N, C-alpha and C positions, 0 to 999 in steps of 0.2 A: 574702825579708823586707826587704832592703836596697833592692831594687827598688820595692817598695811604698812605703817612706818616701820614697824620692826623688821618685815621681810624687805623693804627697800633698804634699810640700815645693813642687813645682813648680806644682800645682793651687791651693795656698792663696794664694801671692802674686798670681794671677790674680784670684781671688775676692776678695781684698782690695783689689784695684785697683778692681774694680767698686764695691764698698763705698764706696771712697773718692770715686769720680765722684759715685756717688748721693749722699754727704754734701756735696758741693761743689756739684752741680748739681740739687738737689732741687726748688729754686723754678724752673728750667728745665723740670722734668718735671711739677711740678703744676699750673703756670698752664694750660700747654698742655691738660692732661687736663681740667682744668675747664672750658677755653675749648671744647675739642671736644665734651665731654658737654653743655654748655649749649648750643652750636650744632644738635646732632643732636635732643636731647630738646625744644628750643624750636621745631623744624620740626613737632612733633606738636600744637603750638597753631596752626600758621600752616596746615598743609595741610587740605585739607576733609575731614571725617569721612565716612564712610560706614558705614551699617548692613546687616547681612545677616541675611536671613530664610531659615528653612530648612524643609524639610518631608520627612519620611521616609515613603516610599511602599512598601507591602509587596508582594511578588509572590505573591499567593494561588494555590494549585494548584486545579486541577478539583474542585468538589464530587462530581461523579461519576466513581466508578473507571474506570481505562481499560479493564477487563475488559468493562465493558457498553458504554460509548461511547468509542471512540477518538478522539482529537482529529484534524482534518483540516487543521491550519494548521501553519507552520513552527514547530518546538519549540525553535529555536535563539534563546533570549530574548536574548542579547547582540546578534546580528544584527538582531532585530526592533527592539531598543531603539536600536541605531544607526540604523535606518532611521526610526523615530519622530522620534528627535532632529535628525536632518537635515531632517525635513519640518516640525517645529516651530520651528527656528532658521532657516527659510527667511526670504527678506527679506518676503514678504507677510505671513507670520504674525506676524512682529515688528514689522512698521509698523503692523498693525491693534492690538497692544497699545500701541504708543508713541503712536498717535493717541486711543486711548480714554482712556489715563491721563496724557496731556500730558506724557511723559518727555522728559528732555534739553532743557528749555527750551520745549516746546511747538510751535505753529506759529510763533511770533515767534522761534524760535531761528535763529542764522545757519548752524547746521550742515545739511549735506544730509541727505537720508533715507539715503543710503548710509552716510555717518559715524556716524548714530544706530544705525543696525543694527549697525554693527562694534562702537561702545561698549557696545550692550546685550549682544552675544554675549560680549562680555569680562566683563561683570558677571554673566553666568550660569555656575553651576558644576553639573556633574552627576557624582555620584560613586557607584560602584556598591558595593555590600556583598555580599561572598561568604562562603558557608559554608567553615569551616575545616577540615571533613572531606572533602567532595567537590568543593570548590572551585566549587559553583554559586551562581548569582546568587539571593539570596533577597529581597533589596530593592535600594533605590536613593534617594539623598537629592539634592533639587533645591535650590539655593540661588540668591539674588539679591542684589546689593549695590547700596544707592542711598543717596542723601543724606539722605532721610527715612525714618524706620523704617516708617512706615504706607504710604508707597509700595512699599518693598521687600516688606511683607507683601501687599499687594495684587497685585504682579506674581508673586509665589511662587504666590500663589492661582491666578491666571490660568494660569500654567505648569502646576501640577498638574491642573488642569480639562484642560487641551489633551493632556497625557500620558494621563490616564485615558480621554477620549472619543477620542483617536486610537489608543489601543491597541485599544479596543473595536471602532472602526471598521474599523481594519487586519485584525483577528482575523475580523471577520464578512465582509469582502470577500474575505479569503484562503479562508474557510470556503466562501463563496458561490461563488467561483472554482473551488475544487477540485471542489464539486459539479457545478456546470455542465460543467467538462471532463468529469468522469465520465459525466455525463449523455450528451453528445455522443459519447463513446467507445462508451457503452452503446447509442445510437441506431445507430451504425456496425456494431457487432456485431449488432444485431437485423437489420439488411438482410443482413450478410453470412449469418447464420444462416437467414433467410428464402429466400436465394439457394439455400444449401445444401438446405434442405428441399425447394424446387421442383425442384432437380435429383435428389433421391432419389425424388420422387413420379413425375416424368417417366420416370425409369429403371424404377421398379417397374411404371408402368402399360404402357410399352413392353415388358417382359419378363414381363408376367403369365402365370402357370404355370410358369415356369423359374426362379423365385426359390429360392434356398436354404431359405427358411423352408417353401416348398411341396414340397420334395424327398420328404420322407416320404410326404406325401399322394399325390404323383405315383406313388411305387413301390407304394404300396398299391392306388391305382386300376389301374396295370399289371398287378400280379397278378391283380386281379379281372377285368381284360379277357382276360388270357390264360387264366384258368380258364372264362371264358365262351365263349371262342374254341374251347377244347376241347370244351366242352358243344356248341356249335353244329356242331362237326366230327362228333361221335359222332351228334347228331341227322341231320346230313346223311347220314353212312354208312346210318344206319337207314332214312331216307327214300329213299335209293337201292336199298338192299336190297329195300325195298316194291315200288319201282318194277319191278325186276327180276321180282318175284313177281307183281305185277299182269299185266306183260306176259306172263309166262309162262301164266298162267290164260286171259287173252284170246286168246293163241294155241291154246291147248287148245280153248276155245269154237269158235274158228273153223274149227279142224280136225275137231272132232266135233260140227259143227252138227246133226248127226242125233242126237246125244245117246243113243247106243246103251247100253244097261246091261250089265254083265258077268254072269256066270253066277250070281252071288248075288242080282241084282236091285238092285245098288247103282250109282249113277251112275258113269261113268269118271273124272271130275275130283274126286270125293269124296277120294280118297286124298291129293291134293296138297293140298286144303283141310285136311285132317286133318294132313299134315306141317307146313302152315305154322302151324296152331293150336298144335301143339307146340313149333315154334320160337318163336312169340310167348310161349307160356307158360314156356318156359326163360329167355327174355330178360327176362321179367317176374320170374321169380323171382330173376334175378341182380341187376336194379335194385333189388328190394325189399330186398335183403340190405345195400345201400349207401345207399338214400334212403327218405324215407317216402312215405306213399301219396300226399300233397298234392303232390311233387314234379312237375313239368310233364311230363316224358318218361314218369314211370310212369304218369299221367293219361292221356296219350296212346296210350300202349302198351295200357292197359285198353280205351280207345275202339276200338282197331285189333282187339283179342280179340273185342270185342262184335259189331263188324261181320262178323268173319269167321265168328264162331258163327252170326249171322244168316243170312250167305250158305249156310253148311252146312245151316241149317234149311230155307232156301229151296229148295236143291237137291234136298234128300230130300223135302219137302213137293211138290216139282214133279214127281219121278219117281213117287209114289204116285197123285197125282190123275189125271193124264194123261199118256200116252206117245205118242200118236200125234201130237197137233198139235205137241209140242216137235220130233219129227223133222220134221214137216212145215214148221214155221215155220223161218226164216232165223236165222242166229246174231245178227243186229242186234236182232230182236224178242224175244230171250230177256230177261227181266228181270234174271236174274242177271248175264248179259253186260253189259247197260246199266249195273247197278251196278258192277260191275269197272271199266267203262270212266270211270264218273263218279269211282270213287276213284283210277284212274291219272292222270286229269286234276287232281284235287285233290293227289295226290302231286306230279305235276310242278309244281303252283304252288308247293306247298310247298319243293320242292327249289329252284326259283329264288329263292324268298324267302331260304331258308337259305344260299344262296351269295352274294346281295346282303348278307345280315347279316355273313357271314364277311369279305366285301371290306371292310365298314364297320369290322368289329371290327380287321382286319389293319391298315387305315389308322389307326385310334385307337391301336392298339398302337404302329405305327410313330412317329406324333405323340409320345406319352409317352415312348417310347425317346430320341427326339431331344431332349426336354426334359431327361431324366435326363443324356445325353451333354452337352449345352450347360450344365449345371448348374455345373461348376467354373470356367468361363470368366467365366460371369455372377456367381458368386460373389467371384471376384477383383474385378471391375469394382465391384461394389455395396460390397466392402470398402474399395475406395479412396475411393468416395463417402460411405461412412458414416464413415470415418476422417476425412475433411475436416468432416462433420457433426458429429462428436463433438468435435472440436477447437473448432469454433464454438460448439458448446453448451457446452462448459466455460467457454471465454473469455465468453460471453454470462452465464453463472451467476455466475462470478467478478465481472464488472463489475456484474451487479445486486445481489450482496451488499454491494460496496463503496459502491455508489450509496446503498443503504437506510442504510448505516453514515453515510455522509457527510452525507445528509438529517438524520439524528438528530444528529450533531455541530453542523451548521448550526443546527438548532433550539436546541441546547444553548447556543451561542454568542449567538443571538438572546436567550434568557433569561438571559444573563450567569451561566451555570453552568460556563463554562470557566475558563481561567486569565485573572484579572483582576488590576488594580491597585487596591489598597486603602489609603487614607491611614491610617497609623498615627500619626504625628505630624502634626497640622495646622500650617499656616504659622505661624511664631512671629513675635510683635511684638518685635523687638528693643529691648532698655532701654539696651544699652552700644554704642558704636561698634565696628565690627570692624576698621576702618581710619581713622586709624593706631593700631596697637597700642603704647601709650606705654610700657608697659612693655618691650617688646621694643626700642623705639626707645632707651629708656635704655641697656639692655646695647650696643646698637649703638654708641650715643654714648661710652660708657666706653671701648669697644674703639678707636674711631677717637681718642680723646683720649690712651689709651696710646701708639698708634702715633705721633701727633704730638708727643707729649712725648720718646719715644725718638729721634725723628727730629732733634728740637732739640737733645737733650743731645749727640747723636752730632755734630751739626754745629758746636756750640761747642767741643766737645773737639778736632775736626779743625782748627777754626781757631784754637784756643789753643796757643801755641809755648812756654808757660811750664812748669818743671819744679815738680812737686808732690809728688815722692817722691824718697828718698835712693837707691833703686834705680834711678831714672833717671839721677841723677847718676854713680852708679858705672857705669854703661853707657856714657857718654860720655867719661869720663876714660880716658886712655892708660895710667895707672898704678893699681895697687892703693891702696886708702885704708888709711893706718895707724891712724887715730883719728878719732872723730866728736865734734864739740862740740854738746852738747844745747841745743835751742832754750829761751832764757831770754825769758819772757812776762813783761810788767808787769802789775800788776792791773788797768790800764784794758784791756789787750788780753784779759786772761781774762774782764772783764765783757763786752768786744764779742764774745766767742766765746760766752758763754752767751745773750747777746742773739739771737745769730743762731739757735743751737740752739732757744731757745724759739720764735722767730718761725717757725722751720722747722716745728717741731712743731705749732704753732698753724695754720700755714697748711695742713698736713698734714689735721689734724682738720677745719678748715673745709671744706676741698674735700671730705672722705669724708663730712662731715655734709650738705654740700649735694647731693651725688650719692645719698647713701642716703635725703634727704628728698624729693627730686624722684621717686625710682623708687618709694618707698613711697606718694606722691600719685597717680602713674601706676598703681600697683597698685589703690589703694583707688577710685579714679575711672574704672577700666576703662582 
């Protein structure tokens, strides 16, 4: 508690000292405050005024949902705005506006074109407005400052039109460029796909019959050929047996050219004919159990049976009608022998045809077996070609889909149905100047005046070597003070002190009134 009291006692004399300085030096403070404020505030009436016209442009999202038509332009609005701003604030664009509206003194101005461009770039202000939730750009504000409010409005209108038109142009160019790029890629993909198709067609043409898709058909054909070969082999065996039979009969006719009869009056070769008929009938019975009556071998066998029966009848009829001529005639003149020889010749022709047919069937079977054996290697080669074709086809289909979507997006941009800039607040016609801000200058002048006043008071205090307080006297005396004599003022001194106090307060009131009045005037007059 004692320490707190000591700190308060030590702090109070310091505070009292400052109060005493302020009481003695109030005029040194008030006059610089008033002069500093008047100087800064007065600059507002000297400086050339500028009016700022502003417009708010809304970034309107596409009217068509992205699920139906996806945009094909750069979706980074900040980068696109930066690009558009650089293009609009370029020397060429700004000089067109300067010459059109006669800005910065017009053609008669002493400033160069580059200086005018730099001045205009300083007078242009672009402010982005972002959404607080997702920090996305929702709009932006364009402002321009000029000495004439109508000029400021006209320039802001020109800049707004440039931004809107440039954004539409940039989006359309980007969209068209994207579509053109995809079309070029699609054309390359089409050429690659055509080359792959040509390779596949060439390979299929060169390997016709051994393709994997024909393997089942080849297998069925091979089974059919093998079955036909087996039938041909059976027919050949039958024909060969018939040849042996015919040869046997002919030999018998040659040996028995006298054609003698046996004891029962029956020709000697009739038992052989009957045996052949029995064999043919047995063979017909066997074939009929497996095939229908329209089967070729069955029909052929029936024809042979009919011929053999006819031969038997001829032998029997020849033996009944005449016996002597048959013995007298040679074997080559016998009708039955002639018929047997004719049948043998037809049989030999059939055997030759069967053998040629079997050779052809065997060649075809070997061909189809070769196709089936070469199918795995052909399938692997075709798979490699097909894989490249499928990849090219998938790439082509994907690019075709992208191209169609890009064309729709380009059409949407041409119809201005995509993201676009819309004027939310038109360029304003400023009624009050934006610069200088007299109220702000008034506050700055007050701060400058206070700083100047404090500096003046500190300077006078530093240069003043007089003692104004008894504590200062105690500090310089080498001994302690035993007693103090109070100050005795005369009535004249008291009146002088009162006059100084009144004058000081009056000065303070005047300074405050002047500052407040000037600030109020600045506020009311913009």
